[in-house]
C-alpha positions in Angstrom: -14.6 -2.6 -7.2 -12.2 -1.1 -9.1 -12.5 2.8 -8.9 -12.5 3.4 -12.8 -15.1 1.3 -13.7 -17.4 2.4 -11.1 -20.8 4.2 -11.1 -22.0 7.2 -9.5 -24.6 5.4 -8.2 -22.3 3.0 -7.1 -19.9 5.5 -5.2 -22.7 6.9 -3.9 -23.5 3.5 -2.1 -19.9 3.3 -1.0 -19.4 6.2 0.5 -22.8 5.4 2.1 -21.7 2.3 3.7 -18.0 3.3 4.4 -16.5 1.1 1.9 -12.8 1.1 2.6 -10.8 2.8 -0.2 -7.7 1.0 -1.0 -4.5 2.6 -3.0 -1.9 0.0 -4.2 1.2 1.8 -3.3 4.6 0.9 -4.6 7.3 1.0 -6.9 9.1 -0.5 -10.0 12.4 -1.7 -9.1 14.9 -4.2 -9.6 14.4 -7.5 -8.4 17.3 -9.4 -9.8 17.0 -11.1 -13.3 14.5 -14.0 -12.9 11.7 -10.9 -11.4 9.5 -8.3 -13.4 10.5 -5.0 -11.6 6.5 -4.0 -10.8 6.7 -7.0 -8.0 6.4 -4.7 -4.8 3.2 -3.3 -6.2 1.7 -6.3 -8.3 1.8 -7.8 -4.6 -0.4 -5.1 -3.1 -2.7 -5.5 -6.5 -3.2 -9.2 -6.5 -3.8 -9.3 -2.8 -6.2 -6.9 -2.7 -8.0 -8.7 -5.7 -8.2 -11.6 -3.6 -9.6 -9.5 -0.6 -12.2 -8.0 -3.2 -13.9 -11.5 -3.6 -15.2 -11.6 0.5 -16.4 -7.8 0.7 -16.7 -5.0 -0.5 -13.7 -2.5 -1.1 -12.6 0.1 -3.7 -10.0 -0.4 -5.6 -8.1 2.8 -6.9 -5.7 2.7 -9.7 -2.1 1.3 -8.4 0.5 3.5 -8.0 4.0 2.4 -9.2 6.3 5.5 -8.7 7.3 5.9 -5.2 11.1 5.9 -4.6 12.7 3.0 -5.7 15.7 4.3 -4.7 19.1 3.5 -6.7 20.6 1.1 -3.6 19.9 -2.6 -5.1 21.0 -1.6 -8.7 21.3 1.5 -11.0 19.0 2.3 -12.9 20.9 1.8 -16.2 19.3 -0.9 -18.4 17.9 -2.7 -14.8 14.4 -0.7 -14.7 14.7 0.8 -11.5 12.3 4.2 -11.7 13.2 6.8 -8.6 10.5 9.5 -8.2 11.8 11.3 -4.5 9.8 11.7 -1.4 9.7 15.7 -1.8 8.1 15.3 -5.6 5.6 12.4 -4.0 4.2 14.4 -1.0 2.5 17.1 -3.0 1.2 14.4 -5.4 -0.3 12.2 -2.7 -1.9 15.2 -0.7 -3.8 16.3 -3.7 -5.1 13.3 -4.2 -5.9 12.1 -0.6 -8.0 15.6 -0.4 -10.1 15.2 -4.0 -10.9 11.7 -2.3 -12.1 13.6 0.8 -14.0 16.1 -1.4 -15.9 13.0 -3.3 -16.7 12.0 0.6 -14.7 9.1 1.3 -13.5 8.6 5.0 -11.8 5.3 4.9 -8.9 5.4 2.7 -5.8 3.0 2.7 -2.6 3.1 1.7 -1.0 -0.1 1.3 2.5 -0.6 0.4 5.3 -3.3 0.4 8.3 -1.4 -0.7 11.0 -1.5 2.2 8.3 -2.1 4.8 10.9 -4.3 7.2 11.5 -0.7 8.1 7.7 0.9 8.2 7.9 1.9 12.3 10.5 4.1 11.0 9.4 5.1 8.2 11.2 5.2 4.6 10.6 7.9 1.8 7.3 6.8 0.0 5.1 5.5 3.1 6.6 8.4 4.6 5.4 10.9 2.4 2.3 9.5 1.7 2.0 9.2 5.6 2.6 12.9 5.5 0.1 13.5 3.1 -2.4 12.1 4.4 -2.3 14.2 7.6 -2.0 17.2 5.6 -4.6 16.1 3.3 -7.0 16.2 6.6 -6.2 18.9 8.5 -6.8 21.3 5.1 -10.2 19.4 4.1 -11.4 19.8 7.9 -10.2 23.6 7.8 -12.4 24.0 4.3 -15.5 22.5 5.6 -15.4 23.8 9.3 -13.4 26.9 9.2 -11.1 27.8 10.9 -10.7 27.2 14.8 -12.3 24.2 14.0 -11.1 22.5 16.5 -11.5 24.6 19.2 -14.8 25.9 18.9 -16.9 23.8 21.4 -18.8 22.1 19.0 -15.6 20.0 19.3 -16.0 19.3 23.2 -16.3 15.7 23.1 -13.4 15.6 21.0 -11.4 13.3 23.7 -14.0 11.2 24.5 -15.1 10.4 20.9 -11.5 9.9 20.2 -10.7 7.8 22.8 -13.7 5.5 21.6 -13.0 5.5 18.3 -13.9 8.3 16.3 -10.7 9.7 15.2 -10.9 11.6 11.6 -7.1 11.4 11.3 -7.9 7.8 10.7 -10.2 8.8 7.7 -6.3 8.4 5.6 -4.6 5.7 6.9 -0.9 4.0 5.2 0.0 0.2 5.9 2.5 -2.4 5.0 1.4 -5.0 3.3 3.4 -7.5 5.2 2.6 -6.5 9.1 5.2 -6.7 11.5 3.7 -9.6 12.8 4.4 -11.7 9.8 8.2 -11.7 10.8 10.1 -15.1 11.8 6.8 -16.5 10.2 7.4 -15.5 6.4 10.3 -14.7 4.6 11.0 -11.0 4.2 13.5 -10.2 1.2 14.5 -8.5 -1.4 14.1 -11.1 -4.5 14.9 -14.0 -2.6 12.1 -16.9 -1.6 10.3 -15.1 0.2 9.1 -12.2 -2.6 9.6 -14.9 -5.4 6.9 -17.5 -3.5 4.8 -14.5 -3.6 4.7 -13.8 -7.4 4.7 -17.6 -8.1 1.2 -17.7 -6.2 -0.3 -14.3 -6.8 1.4 -13.3 -10.4 3.5 -16.3 -11.8 4.0 -14.4 -14.9 6.2 -12.1 -13.1 9.1 -14.9 -12.4 11.0 -16.7 -15.0 12.9 -19.7 -13.2 15.0 -20.1 -16.6 17.1 -16.8 -15.5 17.5 -17.9 -11.6 21.5 -18.8 -13.1 21.8 -15.6 -14.1 21.9 -13.7 -10.4 24.9 -13.4 -8.4 23.6 -11.3 -6.1 23.7 -11.9 -2.3 19.8 -11.4 -1.9 19.3 -13.1 -5.0 20.5 -16.4 -3.8 17.2 -18.2 -1.9 15.2 -17.1 -4.8 15.4 -20.5 -6.5 14.1 -22.5 -3.7 11.0 -20.4 -3.9 7.6 -22.4 -4.3 3.6 -21.1 -5.1 3.2 -23.6 -2.1 5.2 -20.7 0.5 3.9 -17.9 -1.1 0.3 -19.2 -0.6 1.4 -19.4 2.9 2.1 -15.6 2.8 -1.1 -14.3 1.2 -2.9 -16.9 4.0 -1.3 -14.2 6.1 -1.3 -11.4 4.6 -5.5 -11.4 4.1 -5.6 -12.1 7.6 -3.7 -8.5 8.2 -6.0 -7.0 5.5 -9.2 -8.3 7.1 -8.2 -6.7 10.3 -7.0 -3.4 8.6 -9.7 -3.1 5.8 -13.0 -3.9 8.1 -11.8 -2.4 11.6 
C-alpha cells in the first residue's frame, strides 16, 4: 500500500503483521540524451509496485534527492541534482527515527544509484545506512534508557542475535540489483542494461529518437536495449526483493 493513502487502522495492521516498509531511494541524474533523469529512482518505484501485487508491503513516498554527483556530467542543462551525504544523513536519521516511533520494525531503503560499489558504499547509501544505525540507537535509548544493553534483561542478546532476533535489522539498506546478478544482467549507466529496465518498467522514460544524440562511451549500447531484456532483469530483481523483504 502507498503510505500516503493509508488510514490509521491500516497502519496498525501493517505494524501488527510486521509488513515490510520500503523506501524507494535514489537520485536525479543525467542518463544520456535518451533517458529520463529519474531513472535510478523510477526503477525502484516500478519494481516495488510489481512486488506489491504479490504481497503486503508499505511503499513510502520516494526520495529522489540523493547524492547524484557530477561525475557523469555537469548539471548545467543536463539536470543532475546533487545533495551531499553530510546533508542527507540528518534527514535520513529523522525519517527512520520517526518510522520507528510509529511502530514499524521492518524498514528497508532500496537504492539503485552507484550500487556496483554497494559493498564498499557510496555517499547516498552510506548516509542512509549510518542514519539507520543512529536512529535505532537513539530510539532504543529513548525507550529503554541509558545502559539498556548492559542490563540483565539483555542477558540473552547473543543467543537471540544468533537466531535472527537482531533489532539492528529494524532498518536496512539494500541495492535494487544484488551482487549475484553480476554476469547475468548488464549493469551499466544509461547503456543497454538500464535502458532495457526502463523500456520494461517505464517506457515513457525512454525516447529512442534521441539515441543518435548520445556521444558518451557509457551510452554506446543503449540503442541495443529491449523490453524483453529488461523483463529478464525485472524478474531477477523481483526474486531479490522476495528474499529481502519477506525474510
